C-alpha positions in Angstrom: -36.9 5.9 -1.7 -37.4 8.6 1.0 -35.4 6.5 3.4 -32.5 6.1 1.2 -32.4 9.8 0.4 -32.8 10.6 4.2 -30.0 8.1 5.1 -27.7 9.5 2.3 -28.5 13.1 3.7 -27.8 12.4 7.3 -24.3 10.6 6.1 -23.4 13.5 4.1 -24.2 16.0 6.8 -22.2 14.1 9.4 -19.1 13.9 7.0 -19.4 17.7 6.3 -19.8 18.5 10.1 -16.9 16.2 10.9 -14.7 17.9 8.2 -15.6 21.3 9.7 -14.9 20.2 13.1 -11.5 18.9 12.1 -10.7 22.1 10.2 -11.5 24.1 13.2 -9.6 22.1 15.4 -6.7 22.1 13.0 -7.1 25.9 12.8 -7.0 26.2 16.5 -3.9 24.2 17.0 -2.0 26.1 14.4 -3.0 29.3 16.1 -1.9 28.1 19.4 1.4 26.9 17.8 1.7 30.4 16.1 1.4 32.0 19.7 4.0 29.7 21.1 6.4 30.4 18.2 6.0 34.2 18.8 7.0 33.6 22.4 10.0 31.5 21.5 8.5 28.3 22.9 9.3 26.0 19.9 8.7 22.6 21.8 5.1 23.6 22.5 4.6 24.9 19.0 6.0 21.6 17.7 3.7 19.5 19.8 0.7 21.5 18.8 1.6 21.2 15.0 2.1 17.5 15.3 -1.4 17.2 16.9 -2.7 19.2 14.0 -1.0 16.9 11.5 -2.5 14.0 13.3 -5.9 15.5 13.0 -5.5 16.2 9.2 -2.4 15.1 7.4 -3.4 16.9 4.1 -2.9 20.5 5.5 0.2 21.9 3.8 0.4 24.8 6.4 0.6 22.5 9.3 3.5 20.7 7.8 5.4 24.0 6.7 4.9 25.6 10.1 6.1 22.4 11.9 9.2 22.5 9.7 9.7 26.3 10.6 9.3 25.4 14.2 11.9 22.6 14.0 14.3 25.0 12.1 13.9 27.7 14.9 14.6 25.1 17.4 17.7 24.0 15.4 16.5 20.5 15.0 17.7 20.5 11.3 17.2 16.7 10.9 13.5 16.8 11.7 12.9 20.0 9.9 14.3 18.4 6.6 12.0 15.5 6.9 9.0 17.7 7.4 10.0 20.2 4.6 10.0 17.3 2.3 6.4 16.2 3.6 5.3 19.8 2.8 6.8 19.7 -0.6 5.0 16.6 -1.5 1.8 18.3 -0.5 2.6 21.6 -2.4 5.4 21.1 -4.8 5.0 24.5 -6.4 5.6 26.4 -3.2 9.1 28.0 -3.8 9.8 29.0 -0.1 9.8 25.2 0.9 12.8 24.6 -1.3 14.7 27.7 0.0 13.9 26.6 3.7 14.9 23.1 3.0 18.2 24.1 1.5 19.0 26.2 4.6 18.5 23.5 6.8 20.5 21.1 4.9 23.3 23.7 4.8 23.0 24.2 8.7 23.0 20.5 9.4 26.0 20.1 7.1 27.9 22.6 9.0 26.9 21.1 12.4 28.4 17.8 11.2 31.5 19.5 9.9 32.0 21.3 13.1 31.2 18.1 15.2 28.2 19.8 16.9 26.4 16.8 16.0 27.2 13.2 14.6 25.6 10.4 13.1 25.2 7.3 15.4 25.3 3.6 14.6 21.5 3.7 13.8 21.8 6.5 11.3 20.3 9.2 13.7 21.6 12.6 14.2 22.7 13.1 17.7 24.2 16.2 19.6 27.8 15.7 20.7 28.5 16.3 24.3 32.0 18.0 24.3 32.5 18.2 28.2 34.2 15.7 30.4 32.5 13.7 33.2 32.8 16.6 35.8 31.4 19.1 33.3 34.6 21.2 34.1 36.6 21.1 30.8 35.5 21.1 27.2 37.0 18.3 25.1 37.9 18.7 21.5 35.6 16.8 19.2 36.1 16.2 15.5 33.9 15.0 12.9 34.8 11.4 11.5 34.7 10.5 7.8 31.0 9.4 7.9 29.8 12.6 9.2 32.1 14.5 6.7 30.7 12.4 3.9 27.2 13.0 5.0 27.8 16.7 5.2 29.0 16.8 1.6 25.8 15.0 0.5 23.7 17.6 2.3 25.6 20.4 0.7 24.8 18.8 -2.7 21.2 18.5 -1.8 21.1 22.1 -0.6 22.5 23.2 -3.9 19.8 21.3 -5.7 17.1 22.8 -3.6 18.4 26.4 -3.7 18.4 25.9 -7.6 14.7 24.5 -7.4 13.9 27.6 -5.5 15.2 29.9 -8.2 13.4 27.6 -11.0 10.2 28.1 -9.2 10.6 31.8 -8.5 13.0 33.2 -11.2 12.0 36.8 -10.4 12.7 36.3 -6.5 14.1 39.5 -5.0 16.9 37.4 -3.4 17.8 35.5 -6.6 21.4 37.1 -6.8 22.0 36.2 -3.2 20.8 32.7 -3.7 23.0 32.2 -6.6 25.9 33.5 -4.4 25.0 30.8 -1.9 25.1 28.0 -4.6 28.5 29.0 -5.6 29.7 29.2 -1.9 28.4 25.7 -1.6 29.9 24.4 -4.5 33.4 25.8 -3.3 32.6 23.9 0.0 31.8 20.7 -1.7 35.0 20.8 -3.7 37.1 21.7 -0.8 35.8 18.9 1.4 35.7 16.3 -1.2 39.3 17.0 -1.8 40.1 16.9 1.9 38.1 13.6 2.1 40.1 12.1 -0.8 43.4 12.8 1.0 
């Protein structure tokens, strides 16, 4: 009986110790990532936060901060994926919905303006609007697939802005967000009509 109790105690202590070590390591990686973000070094921040998530994928803050780092690096496609992961971990955190909507809106704008396009594999790729000699800028236009995807992103952004308002009805920026929703609905209508022609 004493051996079983002793064995159970040792196992419990090792589990608790491992959890504490992982939490300390996660916290340290998050702190380093924050320092990199403060310096504007988003790539190093992203790498630290990805390592943090590898250590403990259940920490909401790591996911949210990684999404913020992707947003600041203007990698909206990856930011969208990670904001969705963060929302799964903490669905009542209103700011996640707002930030997700901003990224969807920005990515849609990049598609419409042909700064990026969707390749054959469905990946978002930056357009290279220069000729072979890098001496002349070429005009690049969004194709129908990119425009269609942009419309879907605008629609999703409207939904996420609305979820933000639903989760924080007394938000100080509620009127501004309602204005964004109206503006996006106009864009959706405008681009949908243009796409139909």
